[in-house]
C-alpha positions as CSV (number, residue, x, y, z in Angstrom):
1,M,115.5,196.3,153.6
2,R,118.6,194.4,152.4
3,L,120.6,195.9,149.5
4,K,122.5,193.5,147.3
5,S,124.5,193.9,144.2
6,F,124.5,191.5,141.2
7,T,127.0,191.6,138.3
8,G,126.3,189.9,134.9
9,A,127.7,190.1,131.4
10,S,124.5,191.8,130.3
11,L,121.5,193.5,131.8
12,S,119.4,190.5,131.2
13,A,121.8,188.2,132.9
14,A,122.2,190.5,135.9
15,M,118.3,190.7,136.1
16,E,118.0,186.9,136.1
17,Q,120.3,186.9,139.2
18,V,118.1,189.5,140.9
19,R,115.0,187.5,140.2
20,H,116.5,184.3,141.3
21,A,117.9,185.7,144.6
22,L,115.1,188.3,145.5
23,G,112.1,187.3,143.5
24,D,109.8,189.4,141.2
25,D,109.2,192.0,144.0
26,A,112.7,193.2,144.1
27,I,113.2,197.0,143.9
28,I,115.9,198.1,141.4
29,V,118.0,200.7,143.1
30,A,120.7,201.4,140.5
31,T,122.1,200.0,137.3
32,R,125.6,200.7,136.3
33,D,128.2,199.6,133.7
34,V,131.3,198.0,135.1
35,P,134.9,198.3,133.6
36,D,134.9,194.8,132.1
37,G,131.9,195.5,130.0
38,G,129.4,193.8,132.3
39,V,126.5,195.3,134.2
40,R,126.0,195.8,138.0
41,I,122.5,196.0,139.5
42,T,121.8,197.0,143.1
43,A,118.5,195.7,144.2
44,A,116.5,195.4,147.4
45,I,113.4,193.8,149.0
46,D,111.0,195.9,151.1
47,E,110.7,193.7,154.1
48,D,108.6,195.9,156.4
49,A,107.3,199.1,155.0
50,R,105.5,201.0,157.7
51,P,104.4,204.7,158.0
52,H,106.6,206.8,160.2
53,D,105.4,207.5,163.7
54,R,107.5,210.2,165.5
55,S,105.7,209.7,168.9
56,S,108.3,207.2,170.1
57,A,111.4,209.3,169.3
58,A,114.0,210.3,171.7
59,Q,113.9,212.8,174.6
60,T,116.9,214.9,175.5
61,L,118.9,214.0,178.5
62,A,120.5,216.8,180.4
63,F,123.8,216.5,182.2
64,D,122.7,218.3,185.3
65,Q,122.9,215.6,187.9
66,P,122.7,217.5,191.3
67,S,125.5,217.2,193.7
68,T,125.2,216.8,197.4
69,V,128.9,217.1,198.0
70,P,130.1,220.5,199.2
71,L,132.7,221.9,196.7
72,G,134.8,223.7,199.2
73,G,138.1,225.3,198.4
74,S,139.3,227.7,195.6
75,P,138.2,227.1,192.0
76,I,141.6,225.7,191.2
77,D,141.5,223.2,194.1
78,V,138.0,222.0,193.2
79,V,138.8,221.5,189.5
80,Y,142.2,219.9,190.3
81,R,140.4,217.3,192.5
82,A,137.7,216.7,189.9
83,L,140.2,216.3,187.0
84,S,142.4,213.9,189.0
85,D,139.4,211.9,190.1
86,R,138.2,211.5,186.5
87,G,141.5,210.4,185.2
88,V,142.5,213.4,183.1
89,P,146.1,213.2,181.9
90,A,148.4,215.7,183.7
91,R,149.3,217.6,180.5
92,I,145.6,218.3,179.8
93,A,144.8,219.1,183.5
94,D,147.8,221.5,183.7
95,A,146.6,223.4,180.7
96,L,143.1,223.7,182.0
97,L,144.2,224.8,185.5
98,E,146.5,227.4,183.9
99,R,143.5,228.9,182.0
100,I,141.4,228.8,185.2
101,E,144.2,230.7,187.1
102,D,144.3,233.3,184.4
103,A,140.5,233.8,184.1
104,D,140.2,234.3,187.9
105,L,136.5,233.3,188.1
106,D,135.0,232.6,191.5
107,D,132.7,229.7,190.7
108,P,134.6,226.4,189.9
109,R,132.0,225.4,187.5
110,D,132.1,228.6,185.5
111,A,136.0,228.3,185.6
112,L,135.9,224.8,184.1
113,I,133.3,225.7,181.5
114,D,135.6,228.6,180.3
115,A,138.7,226.4,180.4
116,L,137.1,223.6,178.4
117,G,135.7,226.0,175.9
118,H,139.1,227.6,175.5
119,R,141.0,224.3,175.1
120,F,138.6,222.1,173.1
121,G,136.3,222.4,170.2
122,F,132.6,221.5,170.3
123,A,130.6,220.8,167.2
124,P,127.3,218.8,167.8
125,L,125.4,217.1,165.0
126,T,122.6,219.6,164.6
127,D,119.0,218.8,163.9
128,A,119.1,220.6,160.6
129,A,119.4,218.6,157.4
130,W,122.9,217.2,156.9
131,D,124.9,217.9,153.8
132,R,126.6,214.5,154.1
133,A,125.7,211.1,155.5
134,V,127.2,210.3,158.9
135,L,129.2,207.2,159.2
136,L,129.7,206.0,162.7
137,V,133.1,204.3,163.1
138,G,135.2,203.0,166.0
139,P,136.4,199.9,167.7
140,P,134.1,197.0,168.2
141,G,131.8,197.5,171.2
142,S,132.1,201.2,171.4
143,G,128.4,202.0,171.1
144,K,128.0,202.7,167.5
145,T,124.6,200.8,167.0
146,Q,123.0,202.5,169.9
147,T,124.3,205.8,168.8
148,A,122.8,205.3,165.3
149,A,119.4,204.5,166.9
150,K,119.7,207.6,169.1
151,L,120.5,209.9,166.2
152,A,117.6,208.4,164.2
153,A,115.2,208.9,167.1
154,R,116.3,212.4,167.7
155,G,116.0,213.2,164.0
156,L,112.4,211.9,164.1
157,L,111.5,213.9,167.1
158,S,112.7,217.1,165.3
159,G,110.5,216.3,162.3
160,R,113.3,215.1,160.1
161,S,113.2,212.3,157.6
162,V,115.7,209.6,158.4
163,G,117.6,207.0,156.3
164,L,119.3,204.3,158.3
165,F,122.0,202.0,157.0
166,S,124.2,199.2,158.3
167,T,127.4,197.9,156.8
168,D,127.9,195.4,159.6
169,V,126.5,192.5,157.6
170,D,129.4,190.0,157.5
171,R,129.3,189.4,161.3
172,A,126.6,186.9,162.5
173,G,123.8,189.0,163.8
174,G,125.7,192.2,163.1
175,S,122.8,194.4,162.0
176,A,120.1,192.4,163.9
177,R,120.1,194.9,166.9
178,L,119.9,198.0,164.7
179,K,117.1,196.3,162.7
180,A,115.2,195.8,166.0
181,F,115.8,199.5,166.8
182,A,114.7,200.6,163.3
183,K,111.4,198.6,163.6
184,A,110.6,200.2,166.9
185,L,111.1,203.7,165.3
186,H,109.1,202.5,162.2
187,L,112.1,203.0,160.0
188,T,113.4,200.7,157.2
189,L,117.0,199.6,157.8
190,L,119.1,199.3,154.5
191,E,121.9,196.8,154.8
192,A,124.9,197.1,152.3
193,D,127.7,194.6,152.0
194,D,130.2,196.7,150.1
195,A,131.1,200.3,149.5
196,D,129.5,200.5,146.0
197,T,126.2,199.1,147.2
198,L,126.2,201.6,150.1
199,A,126.7,204.4,147.5
200,D,123.6,203.2,145.6
201,G,121.6,203.1,148.8
202,L,122.7,206.6,149.8
203,E,121.8,207.8,146.4
204,M,118.3,206.1,146.7
205,E,117.9,207.9,150.1
206,A,119.4,211.2,148.9
207,G,116.1,213.0,149.7
208,K,116.3,212.2,153.4
209,D,117.3,214.9,155.8
210,L,119.5,212.7,157.9
211,R,121.3,209.6,156.6
212,I,123.0,207.5,159.4
213,I,125.4,204.6,158.7
214,D,126.3,202.1,161.4
215,A,129.6,200.6,160.3
216,A,131.3,197.4,161.6
217,G,133.9,197.8,164.3
218,R,137.5,198.2,163.1
219,N,140.7,197.3,164.7
220,H,142.9,200.4,164.5
221,F,146.0,198.3,164.6
222,E,145.0,196.5,161.4
223,A,146.4,198.6,158.5
224,Q,144.2,196.8,155.9
225,E,141.0,197.3,157.8
226,M,141.7,201.0,158.1
227,A,142.8,201.3,154.4
228,D,139.5,199.6,153.4
229,L,137.6,202.1,155.5
230,A,139.4,205.1,154.0
231,R,138.7,203.9,150.4
232,G,135.0,203.5,151.3
233,I,134.9,207.1,152.6
234,A,137.0,208.7,149.8
235,R,135.1,210.7,147.1
236,R,131.7,210.0,148.7
237,P,129.4,212.4,150.5
238,I,130.1,210.8,153.9
239,E,131.4,212.2,157.1
240,P,133.1,209.6,159.4
241,V,132.4,210.3,163.1
242,L,134.3,208.4,165.8
243,V,132.4,206.7,168.6
244,L,134.4,206.1,171.7
245,P,133.4,204.8,175.1
246,A,134.6,206.3,178.4
247,G,136.9,204.3,180.7
248,L,139.6,203.5,178.2
249,D,143.3,204.0,178.9
250,T,144.1,207.5,177.9
251,E,147.1,206.6,175.8
252,E,145.1,203.9,174.0
253,A,142.3,206.4,173.3
254,G,144.8,208.8,171.8
255,D,146.2,206.1,169.6
256,I,142.7,205.3,168.4
257,A,141.8,209.0,167.7
258,R,145.1,209.5,165.8
259,T,144.4,206.5,163.5
260,Y,140.9,207.4,162.8
261,R,141.9,211.1,162.1
262,E,144.0,209.7,159.2
263,V,140.8,208.3,157.4
264,G,139.0,211.7,157.8
265,V,137.4,211.7,161.2
266,T,137.1,215.2,162.7
267,R,134.4,214.7,165.3
268,L,134.0,212.5,168.3
269,I,130.9,211.0,170.1
270,A,131.5,210.0,173.7
271,T,129.5,206.9,175.0
272,R,129.1,205.0,178.2
273,L,129.6,208.0,180.4
274,D,127.3,206.4,182.9
275,M,129.4,203.3,183.2
276,S,132.8,204.9,184.1
277,R,134.2,207.6,186.4
278,R,137.1,208.0,184.1
279,F,136.3,210.6,181.4
280,G,139.9,211.7,180.8
281,C,140.2,209.4,177.9
282,I,137.6,211.4,176.0
283,L,139.7,214.5,176.4
284,A,142.9,212.6,175.6
285,A,141.4,211.3,172.3
286,A,140.1,214.8,171.4
287,E,143.5,216.3,172.0
288,A,145.5,213.6,170.2
289,G,143.4,213.4,167.1
290,G,142.5,217.1,167.0
291,L,138.8,216.2,167.1
292,T,135.9,218.3,168.2
293,L,133.4,216.8,170.6
294,A,130.0,216.3,169.1
295,E,127.7,214.3,171.3
296,L,127.5,212.8,174.8
297,S,125.8,209.6,175.9
298,A,125.2,208.6,179.5
299,T,122.4,206.1,179.2
300,A,121.7,202.8,177.5
301,T,118.1,203.6,176.7
302,I,117.3,204.9,173.3
303,K,114.5,207.2,174.5
304,D,117.0,209.3,176.4
305,G,119.1,210.0,173.4
306,L,122.2,212.0,173.1
307,V,123.2,215.3,174.5
308,P,124.9,217.9,172.2
309,A,128.4,218.3,173.5
310,G,129.3,221.7,174.8
311,P,131.6,223.1,177.5
312,Q,128.8,223.2,180.2
313,A,127.4,219.7,179.5
314,F,131.0,218.3,179.7
315,S,131.9,220.4,182.7
316,N,128.9,218.9,184.6
317,L,130.4,215.4,184.2
318,F,133.4,216.6,186.3
319,V,131.8,219.2,188.6
320,P,128.0,218.4,189.0
321,Q,125.4,221.1,189.5
322,P,124.5,221.7,193.1
323,C,121.2,220.5,194.7
324,P,118.6,223.2,195.0
325,Q,118.3,224.3,198.6
326,K,115.3,223.1,200.4
327,S,113.5,225.4,202.8
328,R,113.4,224.4,206.4
329,R,110.6,225.1,208.8
330,R,111.7,226.5,212.2
331,T,110.0,224.8,215.1
332,A,109.2,226.7,218.2
C-alpha cells in the first residue's frame, strides 16, 4: 500500500488530485489544514489485502555453535586470544580482561559472559507491544531491510499484529525487496515519501502491536542527511535503532555510532555476524555511542530471524559452546 500526500487550496481541489492520481478506490488516511490556508490529504491504494497467516513466521536462531577446538589455558588466556582474533580494540579488551581477573571464574565462557554483562548494556526488542514505532537506521547496505522483515516475522510468530513501513521510496527499487518480504508474510507494506505522510500512516496503524519502519540508508558524514533524519524523528512516537554490520573498521564503527546517537539512537542491532570474523566493531560502536545491544543476526534467511542480544549470546560468538562428548565403545 503506497501512501501519498496531496495539497490543494481547498478540500475539493485536494480530493480531485487524489482521484486523478489514485482513482476512486483510494483510501483517505488523513486530512489536515496547512499553514498557508490549504488542505493536505494523505491517501493510499490497497494493492494486495490478504489475511494474516502466521505459519510462515520466523524461528529463533541460537548462538550455540559447538566448538571442536580445545580451549586450553587459563580463562584470561583463552578470552585474550578470542578477543584478539575477533578484532576487539585493545582498550575494550583490557577492560574485559581486568574484570575477568577480578571475578576469578574458572570457565572462560562464564568469565566472558560476566565481563560483557558488566561492561555493556543489553536491551532486546521484546515481543510485547511497543510503545513507539521502531525506525531502522544506518549506513546503506547495513541490513535494515532484512532486519525489518525478521522483526515482522518474529512479531507474527508471537501472535502480534504488525504494521510495516518503508521510507526508502526515492531510490529505484528501494522498497521492492521489503515489499516482497511483506507479501511472503501476508502483510501490507505502507510506503511513505516524507515525514508528514509517514506520521499519517503511523496514526492509521496506531492499533498495531508492532510498527516497523525501514528507512533509507544515510551517510553519517552528510550533515544535511542526518539533520533531515533528526527532524523526522523529533516530536514523533518513533525510536530510531541503529543497524550495523560486522566487519567494519572499529574506528569507523565508532564514528557512525556517535553520529547516530546525536539523532536519538540508543540501541544497536548487529547484522552479518555470519559473514565476518571481526565482531570487535560492534563492541566499539556500542562503547563509542553509549548504545545498548538489542539484537544479533547471523543468517541471511528470514525464517531464522534475530536473536535477542545478551551477554551469553554475544559471548558465544567469541568462545563457542563445546561439542557434546560422544560415548565410545571399548573393543575387546
